[in-house]
C-alpha positions as CSV (number, residue, x, y, z in Angstrom):
1,M,-83.0,159.6,8.2
2,A,-80.9,157.0,6.3
3,R,-77.0,156.7,5.6
4,A,-75.2,154.9,2.9
5,Q,-73.9,150.9,3.7
6,F,-72.2,151.0,0.7
7,Q,-69.6,152.6,-1.6
8,K,-68.6,153.1,-5.0
9,G,-67.5,150.3,-6.4
10,Q,-68.0,148.0,-3.9
11,R,-68.9,144.6,-4.6
12,V,-72.1,143.5,-3.2
13,W,-74.9,139.9,-3.2
14,V,-77.7,140.8,-4.7
15,E,-80.5,138.3,-3.1
16,C,-83.7,138.7,-5.2
17,V,-81.4,137.6,-8.5
18,G,-79.0,135.6,-6.8
19,V,-75.6,137.1,-8.8
20,W,-73.2,139.2,-7.8
21,A,-72.3,143.3,-9.2
22,R,-70.5,146.4,-8.1
23,I,-72.2,149.0,-6.9
24,E,-72.1,151.5,-9.4
25,Q,-73.2,154.8,-8.0
26,V,-75.1,155.7,-5.0
27,Q,-78.0,157.7,-5.0
28,P,-79.4,159.4,-2.4
29,V,-82.9,160.8,-2.0
30,W,-82.9,164.6,0.0
31,A,-86.5,166.3,1.2
32,K,-86.9,170.0,1.6
33,G,-86.1,170.5,5.6
34,F,-83.5,167.9,6.0
35,D,-80.0,167.9,6.0
36,E,-79.5,163.7,5.6
37,P,-80.7,162.1,2.9
38,V,-84.6,160.4,3.3
39,R,-83.5,157.2,1.4
40,V,-80.8,155.4,-0.1
41,T,-81.0,153.5,-3.2
42,Y,-77.7,151.8,-5.4
43,D,-77.2,151.1,-9.2
44,V,-75.3,147.8,-9.5
45,G,-75.7,148.2,-13.2
46,L,-78.8,145.6,-13.2
47,G,-81.9,148.0,-14.3
48,R,-83.3,149.4,-11.6
49,E,-82.3,150.6,-8.4
50,F,-82.1,148.7,-5.3
51,L,-82.4,149.2,-1.5
52,G,-79.6,147.9,1.3
53,Q,-81.6,145.7,2.3
54,E,-81.8,143.9,-0.7
55,L,-77.6,143.8,-0.6
56,A,-75.2,142.1,1.5
57,V,-71.6,142.0,1.2
58,P,-69.4,139.2,0.8
59,V,-67.2,137.5,3.7
60,E,-63.7,135.3,3.7
61,D,-65.3,131.7,3.9
62,P,-63.5,129.9,6.2
63,V,-62.9,127.3,4.8
64,A,-60.9,129.0,1.6
65,A,-58.1,129.5,4.4
66,S,-58.4,125.8,5.7
67,E,-58.1,124.2,2.8
68,G,-54.4,125.7,1.9
69,Q,-52.9,123.6,-1.2
70,T,-55.4,121.3,-1.7
71,H,-54.6,117.8,-3.8
72,W,-58.0,116.6,-5.7
73,R,-57.6,113.7,-7.3
74,L,-59.2,112.1,-10.4
75,L,-59.6,107.9,-9.2
76,R,-61.8,105.1,-11.4
77,A,-64.4,103.2,-9.6
78,R,-66.2,100.1,-10.8
79,N,-69.0,100.8,-13.1
80,K,-72.0,98.9,-10.7
81,W,-74.2,99.6,-12.9
82,Q,-72.6,98.4,-16.2
83,T,-70.0,95.3,-17.4
84,A,-67.3,96.5,-19.6
85,D,-69.5,94.6,-22.8
86,D,-72.0,97.0,-21.6
87,C,-70.5,100.1,-22.6
88,P,-68.1,100.0,-25.2
89,H,-68.7,103.4,-26.2
90,H,-67.3,105.0,-23.0
91,P,-64.1,105.8,-23.0
92,F,-63.0,103.3,-20.3
93,P,-65.4,100.7,-20.2
94,G,-66.6,99.3,-17.5
95,T,-65.2,102.2,-15.0
96,Y,-66.2,105.9,-14.0
97,P,-64.5,108.7,-12.5
98,V,-65.0,109.7,-9.7
99,V,-63.0,112.7,-8.0
100,V,-61.9,112.5,-4.0
101,T,-61.3,115.6,-2.3
102,D,-60.2,113.7,1.2
103,P,-56.5,112.1,1.4
104,Q,-57.8,109.3,2.6
105,D,-59.5,108.9,-1.0
106,W,-63.0,109.3,-0.2
107,G,-65.5,111.8,0.0
108,G,-65.8,114.1,-3.5
109,W,-67.5,114.4,-6.3
110,R,-69.1,112.1,-8.5
111,V,-71.8,111.8,-11.8
112,P,-75.2,109.1,-11.5
113,G,-74.7,106.3,-13.2
114,A,-77.8,107.6,-16.1
115,E,-76.2,110.9,-16.6
116,Y,-72.5,109.0,-17.4
117,D,-73.7,107.3,-19.8
118,R,-75.6,109.6,-21.6
119,D,-71.9,111.8,-22.5
120,P,-69.7,109.9,-20.7
121,E,-67.4,112.8,-22.6
122,R,-68.6,115.8,-21.3
123,I,-68.3,113.8,-17.7
124,E,-64.7,112.9,-18.6
125,Y,-63.4,116.0,-19.0
126,Q,-65.7,117.5,-16.5
127,A,-63.9,115.3,-13.7
128,R,-60.6,116.3,-15.2
129,L,-61.3,120.3,-14.8
130,I,-63.1,119.6,-10.8
131,A,-60.3,117.8,-10.5
132,A,-57.3,120.5,-11.6
133,S,-59.3,123.2,-9.9
134,P,-57.5,123.8,-7.1
135,R,-54.5,124.0,-8.8
136,L,-54.9,126.4,-11.3
137,L,-57.5,128.6,-7.8
138,A,-53.3,128.9,-6.7
139,L,-52.2,129.8,-10.2
140,A,-54.9,132.3,-11.0
141,S,-54.5,133.8,-6.9
142,A,-50.0,133.6,-7.6
143,M,-50.5,135.7,-11.4
144,I,-53.1,138.4,-8.7
145,E,-50.4,138.5,-5.9
146,T,-47.3,138.8,-8.9
147,V,-49.2,141.6,-10.5
148,A,-50.1,143.7,-7.2
149,D,-46.8,143.2,-6.2
150,A,-46.0,145.7,-9.0
151,P,-48.6,147.1,-10.6
152,D,-46.2,149.3,-12.7
153,D,-44.6,147.4,-14.2
154,A,-46.9,145.0,-15.0
155,P,-48.6,145.4,-19.1
156,P,-52.0,146.1,-19.2
157,E,-53.2,142.7,-20.7
158,M,-51.8,141.7,-17.8
159,R,-53.2,143.8,-15.7
160,R,-56.6,143.0,-17.0
161,L,-56.3,139.6,-16.8
162,A,-55.5,139.6,-12.8
163,E,-58.6,142.3,-11.9
164,A,-60.4,139.3,-13.9
165,A,-58.9,136.2,-12.2
166,Q,-59.5,138.2,-8.9
167,D,-63.7,138.1,-9.7
168,I,-63.4,134.9,-10.5
169,V,-61.3,134.0,-7.0
170,R,-63.4,136.0,-5.0
171,D,-66.8,134.0,-6.9
172,V,-64.8,130.7,-4.7
173,T,-63.3,131.7,-1.7
174,E,-65.9,135.0,-0.3
175,V,-69.4,133.7,0.4
176,T,-72.9,135.5,2.1
177,T,-74.8,134.7,4.9
178,V,-77.8,134.9,2.5
179,A,-79.2,132.2,1.3
180,P,-77.9,131.7,-2.6
181,V,-80.8,132.4,-5.4
182,T,-81.4,128.2,-6.9
183,E,-80.9,128.1,-11.0
184,Q,-84.4,127.3,-11.6
185,S,-85.7,131.1,-9.7
186,T,-83.3,132.9,-10.7
187,T,-83.9,135.1,-14.0
188,R,-80.5,137.3,-15.4
189,I,-82.0,141.1,-15.6
190,S,-78.6,142.3,-17.2
191,G,-77.5,142.0,-21.0
192,R,-73.8,143.1,-19.2
193,T,-71.0,140.8,-20.2
194,D,-67.8,141.0,-18.5
195,P,-64.5,140.9,-20.5
196,I,-63.9,136.9,-18.9
197,P,-66.9,135.5,-17.7
198,E,-66.6,132.9,-15.1
199,P,-66.4,128.9,-16.9
200,R,-70.0,127.2,-16.7
201,T,-69.9,123.7,-17.0
202,E,-73.8,122.5,-18.5
203,S,-74.3,119.9,-15.8
204,R,-73.2,119.7,-12.3
205,A,-71.9,116.7,-11.1
206,T,-73.9,115.5,-7.9
207,Q,-71.7,115.6,-4.7
208,A,-71.2,112.1,-3.4
209,A,-73.4,110.4,-0.6
């Protein structure tokens, strides 16, 4: 016998695809002579049905709660691979951006010198965006709480924005025990788009050693 492990509307991690989705339909399969379904599959809008073992529920990341009002800062480090004379096309010749995420001004995110030199303006923008992300996350959370406190008083557009913000916040604060699928092995099988898609940067900064 099989019992439903998930409910309609529940957010789940689809392991084989490497994406978050929501249960759109719970589809029990019945057989004559049985009082309970012999199998339960789930439609999550990705083109085929999934079994329960292919899905995982998110859990709150304890790091997200411990970080609190984290203040990430954008600092400039001396360029060790190029002097100011070697790179006059850089926005700030002789330096490169470093986002520090520790109170002691170390740790954080940066990019290799070759990647920065390839498109320094883009990396400068991405560094500013990464440094501002804790404040943007706090702003999104505050909007969600404001709408939740008085949902009937909020305009429809504000409720829609709060729902979209909630999805983005959950992508940051919720994790799954299932190892994520890498970008190289992930295949998109859904043509659906969200009302407000999650912003993606074109190149990802690598963590400092």
